[in-house]
C-alpha positions as CSV (number, residue, x, y, z in Angstrom):
1,X,-60.8,7.6,16.9
2,X,-62.4,5.6,14.1
3,X,-62.0,6.5,10.5
4,X,-65.4,5.3,9.3
5,X,-64.2,5.2,5.7
6,X,-62.9,8.8,5.6
7,X,-60.0,9.5,3.3
8,X,-56.6,9.9,5.0
9,X,-54.9,13.1,4.0
10,X,-51.1,13.7,3.6
11,X,-50.5,17.0,5.4
12,X,-47.4,19.2,5.5
13,X,-47.3,21.0,8.9
14,X,-45.1,24.0,9.2
15,X,-44.3,25.2,12.7
16,X,-43.1,24.1,16.1
17,X,-46.1,24.1,18.4
18,X,-45.9,20.7,20.0
19,X,-49.5,20.8,21.3
20,X,-51.0,21.2,17.8
21,X,-48.5,18.7,16.4
22,X,-49.4,16.1,19.0
23,X,-53.1,16.7,18.5
24,X,-52.8,16.0,14.7
25,X,-50.6,13.0,15.4
26,X,-53.3,11.5,17.6
27,X,-55.7,11.7,14.6
28,X,-53.5,9.2,12.8
29,X,-56.5,7.7,11.0
30,X,-57.3,11.1,9.4
31,X,-53.8,12.6,8.7
32,X,-50.4,11.4,7.6
33,X,-48.2,14.1,9.0
34,X,-44.9,15.6,7.6
35,X,-43.5,18.3,10.0
36,X,-41.0,21.0,9.2
37,X,-40.2,24.0,11.5
38,X,-39.2,26.7,9.0
39,X,-40.5,28.2,5.7
40,X,-37.6,27.4,3.5
41,X,-37.4,23.8,4.7
42,X,-41.1,23.6,3.6
43,X,-40.2,25.0,0.2
44,X,-37.4,22.5,-0.2
45,X,-39.6,19.6,0.7
46,X,-42.4,20.7,-1.6
47,X,-40.1,21.0,-4.6
48,X,-39.5,17.2,-4.3
49,X,-42.7,16.0,-2.7
50,X,-45.7,17.9,-4.2
51,X,-48.2,15.0,-3.8
52,X,-49.7,16.3,-0.5
53,X,-53.3,17.0,0.3
54,X,-52.9,20.2,2.2
55,X,-50.5,22.6,3.9
56,X,-51.1,23.7,7.5
57,X,-48.9,26.5,8.7
58,X,-48.6,28.5,11.9
59,X,-49.1,32.2,11.6
60,X,-45.8,33.2,13.1
61,X,-42.6,31.4,12.2
62,X,-38.9,32.3,12.9
63,X,-37.9,34.5,10.0
64,X,-41.1,34.3,7.9
65,X,-44.8,34.5,8.7
66,X,-47.4,32.2,7.3
67,X,-48.9,34.7,4.8
68,X,-45.4,35.5,3.4
69,X,-44.7,31.8,3.0
70,X,-48.0,31.2,1.2
71,X,-47.0,33.9,-1.3
72,X,-43.7,32.3,-1.9
73,X,-45.2,28.8,-2.3
74,X,-47.9,29.8,-4.7
75,X,-45.6,32.0,-6.8
76,X,-42.5,29.9,-6.9
77,X,-43.9,26.3,-6.9
78,X,-47.3,27.0,-8.5
79,X,-49.1,24.8,-5.9
80,X,-52.4,26.7,-6.4
81,X,-54.6,23.6,-6.1
82,X,-53.2,22.6,-2.7
83,X,-55.3,24.0,0.2
84,X,-53.2,26.3,2.4
85,X,-54.5,26.7,6.0
86,X,-53.1,29.1,8.7
87,X,-53.4,28.4,12.4
88,X,-53.1,31.4,14.7
89,X,-52.5,31.5,18.4
90,X,-54.1,34.9,18.8
91,X,-57.5,36.0,17.6
92,X,-56.5,39.1,15.7
93,X,-59.3,40.7,13.5
94,X,-56.6,42.3,11.2
95,X,-55.2,38.8,10.4
96,X,-58.5,37.8,8.8
97,X,-58.3,40.7,6.4
98,X,-54.7,40.0,5.6
99,X,-55.5,36.3,5.0
100,X,-58.4,37.1,2.7
101,X,-56.3,39.6,0.7
102,X,-53.5,37.1,0.3
103,X,-55.8,34.3,-0.9
104,X,-55.3,32.1,2.1
105,X,-57.8,29.2,1.9
106,X,-58.8,29.1,5.6
107,X,-57.8,30.6,8.9
108,X,-58.2,28.8,12.3
109,X,-57.8,30.2,15.7
110,X,-56.9,27.9,18.6
111,X,-58.3,25.5,19.8
112,X,-58.9,23.4,16.7
113,X,-61.0,20.3,16.1
114,X,-59.2,17.7,14.0
115,X,-62.5,16.2,12.6
116,X,-63.7,19.7,11.4
117,X,-60.2,20.3,9.9
118,X,-60.4,17.0,8.0
119,X,-63.9,17.9,6.6
120,X,-62.7,21.4,5.6
121,X,-59.6,20.0,3.8
122,X,-61.9,17.6,1.9
123,X,-64.2,20.5,0.7
124,X,-61.3,22.8,-0.2
125,X,-59.5,20.0,-2.2
126,X,-62.7,19.4,-4.3
127,X,-63.4,23.1,-4.7
128,X,-59.9,24.1,-5.8
129,X,-59.6,21.2,-8.3
130,X,-63.1,21.6,-9.9
131,X,-63.9,25.3,-9.8
132,X,-60.7,27.3,-9.6
133,X,-60.0,28.8,-13.0
134,X,-56.6,28.9,-14.7
135,X,-56.8,32.7,-14.9
136,X,-56.8,32.9,-11.2
137,X,-53.9,30.5,-10.9
138,X,-51.7,32.5,-13.4
139,X,-51.4,35.5,-11.0
140,X,-47.8,34.7,-10.0
141,X,-45.1,37.0,-8.8
142,X,-42.6,38.0,-11.5
143,X,-39.4,36.0,-11.3
144,X,-35.8,37.0,-12.1
145,X,-34.7,36.0,-15.6
146,X,-31.0,36.0,-16.4
147,X,-30.1,38.4,-19.3
148,X,-29.2,36.5,-22.5
149,X,-25.7,38.0,-22.7
150,X,-25.0,37.0,-19.1
151,X,-26.3,33.4,-19.7
152,X,-24.2,33.0,-22.9
153,X,-21.1,34.3,-21.1
154,X,-21.8,31.8,-18.2
155,X,-22.1,28.8,-20.6
156,X,-19.0,29.7,-22.6
157,X,-16.8,30.4,-19.6
158,X,-17.9,27.4,-17.6
159,X,-17.7,25.0,-20.5
160,X,-14.2,26.1,-21.5
161,X,-13.0,26.2,-17.9
162,X,-14.3,22.6,-17.2
163,X,-12.4,21.3,-20.2
164,X,-9.1,23.1,-19.4
165,X,-9.3,22.3,-15.7
166,X,-10.1,18.6,-16.1
167,X,-6.4,17.6,-15.4
168,X,-6.5,19.6,-12.1
169,X,-9.8,18.0,-11.2
170,X,-8.2,14.6,-11.6
171,X,-5.2,15.5,-9.4
172,X,-7.5,17.0,-6.7
173,X,-9.7,13.9,-6.8
174,X,-6.7,11.6,-6.2
175,X,-5.4,13.7,-3.3
176,X,-8.8,13.8,-1.6
177,X,-9.3,10.0,-1.9
178,X,-5.8,9.3,-0.6
179,X,-6.1,11.5,2.6
180,X,-9.6,10.5,3.8
181,X,-12.6,8.3,3.0
182,X,-15.8,9.6,1.7
183,X,-17.3,11.1,-1.5
184,X,-15.2,13.3,-3.9
185,X,-17.8,16.1,-3.9
186,X,-19.7,17.8,-1.1
187,X,-23.3,18.4,-2.1
188,X,-25.6,20.6,-0.1
189,X,-29.0,22.3,-0.6
190,X,-28.5,26.0,-1.3
191,X,-31.0,28.9,-1.9
192,X,-30.3,31.0,-4.9
193,X,-32.1,33.5,-7.1
194,X,-35.8,33.9,-6.2
195,X,-35.3,31.5,-3.3
196,X,-34.7,28.6,-5.8
197,X,-33.3,25.6,-3.9
198,X,-30.7,23.5,-5.7
199,X,-27.9,21.0,-5.2
200,X,-24.6,22.9,-4.7
201,X,-21.3,21.3,-5.6
202,X,-17.8,21.7,-4.0
203,X,-14.8,19.5,-3.7
204,X,-15.0,17.8,-0.2
205,X,-12.6,19.6,2.1
206,X,-13.7,18.2,5.4
207,X,-13.7,14.8,7.1
208,X,-16.9,12.8,6.6
209,X,-19.7,13.8,9.1
210,X,-18.5,17.4,9.5
211,X,-22.0,18.8,9.3
212,X,-23.0,17.0,12.6
213,X,-20.3,19.0,14.5
214,X,-21.4,22.5,13.3
215,X,-23.2,23.5,16.6
216,X,-20.3,22.5,18.9
217,X,-18.0,24.8,16.8
218,X,-20.4,27.8,17.0
219,X,-18.0,29.7,19.2
220,X,-15.5,29.8,16.3
221,X,-18.0,31.5,14.0
222,X,-16.5,34.7,12.5
223,X,-19.9,36.3,12.3
224,X,-20.9,35.5,15.9
225,X,-21.0,38.4,18.4
226,X,-18.7,38.7,21.4
227,X,-21.6,37.8,23.8
228,X,-22.0,34.4,22.4
229,X,-21.2,31.7,25.0
230,X,-19.3,28.5,24.2
231,X,-21.3,25.3,24.4
232,X,-24.7,27.1,24.5
233,X,-27.5,26.0,22.1
234,X,-28.1,28.0,19.0
235,X,-31.1,29.7,20.7
236,X,-31.9,29.3,24.3
237,X,-34.5,31.4,26.2
238,X,-32.8,32.4,29.4
239,X,-35.5,34.7,30.9
240,X,-39.1,35.8,30.4
241,X,-40.1,38.9,28.4
242,X,-40.4,41.9,30.8
243,X,-43.1,43.5,28.6
244,X,-45.2,40.3,28.7
245,X,-44.7,40.1,32.4
246,X,-46.7,43.3,32.9
247,X,-49.7,41.9,31.0
248,X,-52.4,39.5,32.4
249,X,-51.5,35.8,32.3
250,X,-51.8,34.3,28.8
251,X,-51.4,37.7,27.0
252,X,-48.3,38.7,25.0
253,X,-46.9,42.0,24.0
254,X,-46.4,41.0,20.4
255,X,-47.2,38.0,18.1
256,X,-46.0,34.7,19.4
257,X,-44.0,32.0,17.6
258,X,-42.7,28.6,18.4
259,X,-39.0,27.7,18.1
260,X,-37.8,24.2,19.0
261,X,-41.2,23.6,20.6
262,X,-41.0,26.6,23.0
263,X,-43.5,29.5,22.9
264,X,-42.1,33.1,22.9
265,X,-43.2,36.5,21.8
266,X,-41.7,37.9,18.6
267,X,-40.3,40.9,20.4
268,X,-38.4,38.9,23.0
269,X,-37.2,36.4,20.5
270,X,-35.5,39.2,18.6
271,X,-34.0,40.7,21.8
272,X,-32.7,37.3,22.9
273,X,-31.1,36.6,19.5
274,X,-29.4,40.0,19.6
275,X,-28.2,39.6,23.2
276,X,-26.7,36.2,22.4
277,X,-24.9,37.6,19.4
278,X,-26.7,35.1,17.3
279,X,-25.5,35.3,13.7
280,X,-27.3,34.6,10.4
281,X,-24.1,33.7,8.6
282,X,-21.7,31.0,9.7
283,X,-18.0,31.0,8.8
284,X,-15.6,29.0,11.0
285,X,-12.0,30.2,11.3
286,X,-9.3,27.5,11.5
287,X,-12.0,24.9,11.3
288,X,-10.7,21.6,12.9
289,X,-13.0,19.6,10.6
290,X,-10.9,20.6,7.5
291,X,-8.4,18.0,6.1
292,X,-4.9,19.0,5.0
293,X,-5.8,18.8,1.4
294,X,-9.0,20.6,2.2
295,X,-7.1,23.5,3.7
296,X,-5.0,23.9,0.6
297,X,-7.9,23.7,-1.9
298,X,-9.8,26.2,0.3
299,X,-7.0,28.7,0.5
300,X,-6.6,28.6,-3.2
301,X,-10.3,28.4,-3.9
302,X,-9.9,25.1,-5.8
303,X,-12.7,23.6,-3.7
304,X,-15.1,26.1,-5.5
305,X,-14.3,24.8,-9.0
306,X,-17.1,22.2,-9.2
307,X,-19.6,25.1,-9.0
308,X,-18.8,25.5,-12.7
309,X,-21.1,22.5,-13.1
310,X,-23.9,24.5,-11.3
311,X,-23.2,27.4,-13.7
312,X,-23.4,25.2,-16.8
313,X,-26.7,23.8,-15.4
314,X,-28.1,27.3,-14.9
315,X,-28.4,27.1,-11.1
316,X,-25.8,29.9,-10.8
317,X,-23.8,32.5,-12.7
318,X,-20.1,33.1,-12.7
319,X,-20.7,36.4,-10.9
320,X,-23.5,36.9,-8.4
321,X,-24.6,36.8,-4.7
322,X,-23.4,33.7,-2.9
323,X,-26.2,31.1,-2.7
324,X,-27.0,30.4,1.0
325,X,-27.6,27.3,3.0
326,X,-31.3,26.9,4.1
327,X,-30.6,27.8,7.7
328,X,-29.1,31.1,6.7
329,X,-31.6,32.0,3.9
330,X,-34.7,31.4,6.1
331,X,-33.5,34.3,8.3
332,X,-33.2,36.7,5.4
333,X,-36.9,37.0,4.3
334,X,-37.6,40.5,5.6
335,X,-38.0,43.3,3.1
336,X,-34.7,44.8,4.3
337,X,-32.6,41.9,3.2
338,X,-34.6,39.7,0.8
339,X,-33.6,41.9,-2.2
340,X,-30.3,39.9,-2.4
341,X,-32.4,37.0,-3.7
342,X,-33.8,39.1,-6.6
343,X,-30.4,39.2,-8.4
344,X,-28.3,36.4,-9.8
345,X,-26.6,33.8,-7.6
346,X,-23.0,33.3,-8.4
347,X,-19.5,31.8,-7.7
348,X,-17.9,35.1,-7.0
349,X,-19.2,38.6,-6.5
350,X,-19.0,41.9,-4.6
351,X,-19.1,40.4,-1.1
352,X,-16.4,37.8,-1.8
353,X,-14.0,40.3,-3.3
354,X,-14.5,42.8,-0.4
355,X,-14.2,40.1,2.2
356,X,-10.9,38.6,0.9
357,X,-9.5,42.1,0.4
358,X,-10.1,42.7,4.1
359,X,-8.6,39.3,5.1
360,X,-11.9,37.9,6.1
361,X,-12.9,40.8,8.5
362,X,-16.4,41.9,7.7
363,X,-19.5,42.4,9.7
364,X,-22.8,40.6,9.0
365,X,-24.6,43.8,8.3
366,X,-21.9,44.9,5.8
367,X,-22.2,41.6,4.0
368,X,-26.0,41.9,3.7
369,X,-25.7,45.4,2.4
370,X,-23.1,44.4,-0.3
371,X,-25.4,41.5,-1.4
372,X,-28.3,43.9,-1.8
373,X,-26.1,46.5,-3.6
374,X,-25.1,43.9,-6.2
375,X,-28.7,42.7,-6.8
376,X,-29.7,46.3,-7.5
377,X,-26.8,47.5,-9.6
378,X,-25.2,44.5,-11.4
379,X,-24.4,44.7,-15.1
380,X,-22.4,42.7,-17.6
381,X,-19.4,45.0,-17.6
382,X,-19.6,45.3,-13.8
383,X,-19.4,41.5,-13.7
384,X,-16.2,41.6,-15.8
385,X,-14.6,44.1,-13.4
386,X,-15.5,41.9,-10.4
387,X,-13.9,38.9,-12.2
388,X,-10.7,40.9,-12.7
389,X,-10.8,41.9,-9.0
390,X,-11.3,38.3,-8.0
391,X,-8.2,36.9,-9.5
392,X,-5.6,38.6,-7.2
393,X,-7.9,37.8,-4.2
394,X,-7.9,34.0,-4.8
395,X,-4.6,33.3,-3.0
396,X,-5.0,34.1,0.7
397,X,-3.3,33.1,4.0
398,X,-6.2,33.5,6.4
399,X,-8.2,30.3,6.8
400,X,-11.7,31.6,6.3
């Protein structure tokens, strides 16, 4: 394909349909492609790389659909001048109405033509930059704002604590460096209040390269169901949907999505995940990746102390819902469970106190419910009571 002087656009593609991805890759003179499979991975990328020409998103994604993702991106990141295009695998009339109502810039049903897509992106880019008024752009969803008294308390407590604990920080740093090579702190991307993504700090308690071994240790996950099999991939489609099998070839009983490049209806995806005991949360008991120093600082919660830096920066509060890794947060975007992101993120909170009080025995559903409960009912004096309950729960014997 020849470019003929056409501008090459940098595109963020969100989804896992390999046929569409390959088609766009073949048009390499028209598009420079960045691919992510999930919504929150897209949000994380866009926070750091906003210089893109357009966003192309599949209608159905694991955990979050395209329209919901558009709402999050426009409200949280204010990318109102970046064209947002949805591609749907099924020609559903109601989807057009939903897309128009949500302010989606364009909707394509398969198959697509890359040349037409390129022309449409060029038009939308010019239109949105030249004619879209600021009043239209300002219609953003309300965001959580930390109460002043809570923020002042966080700054005071974290500042004093960092000063008083500095000798302990030094001793822990020396112990970590003596036992194993690697950085002093473990930094990961976490999702906090309002789906805000930030760098989360802990003392390193594992050997270097521990993240790469997470899947092979899935059978030790405390939140995994009894049906989960050792050595199996995180999601493997082991049979065809019985409801789809009764329909004509090429038709599906529910909206389809793509996970790891494989097409599956949304109904059967949920059934398979439930049958495999697939868990949103991951917590490994007696984790073999943990160092000897790491085990001690975990059991005494010393590894959590660097999060005081996150509190001082404003990423978190002393008390709140635990900020989640991206792979966990992207599965909690439904109305039932997303309320936990509308409250403050914190070092300790209702879930942590209840979990340690039960010696680490808590179901996934119970943890979600406690997170939502805190987001709905938190108060300054309630936070003080949780802090007082946290102190006796810090020392524990169970390695969770």
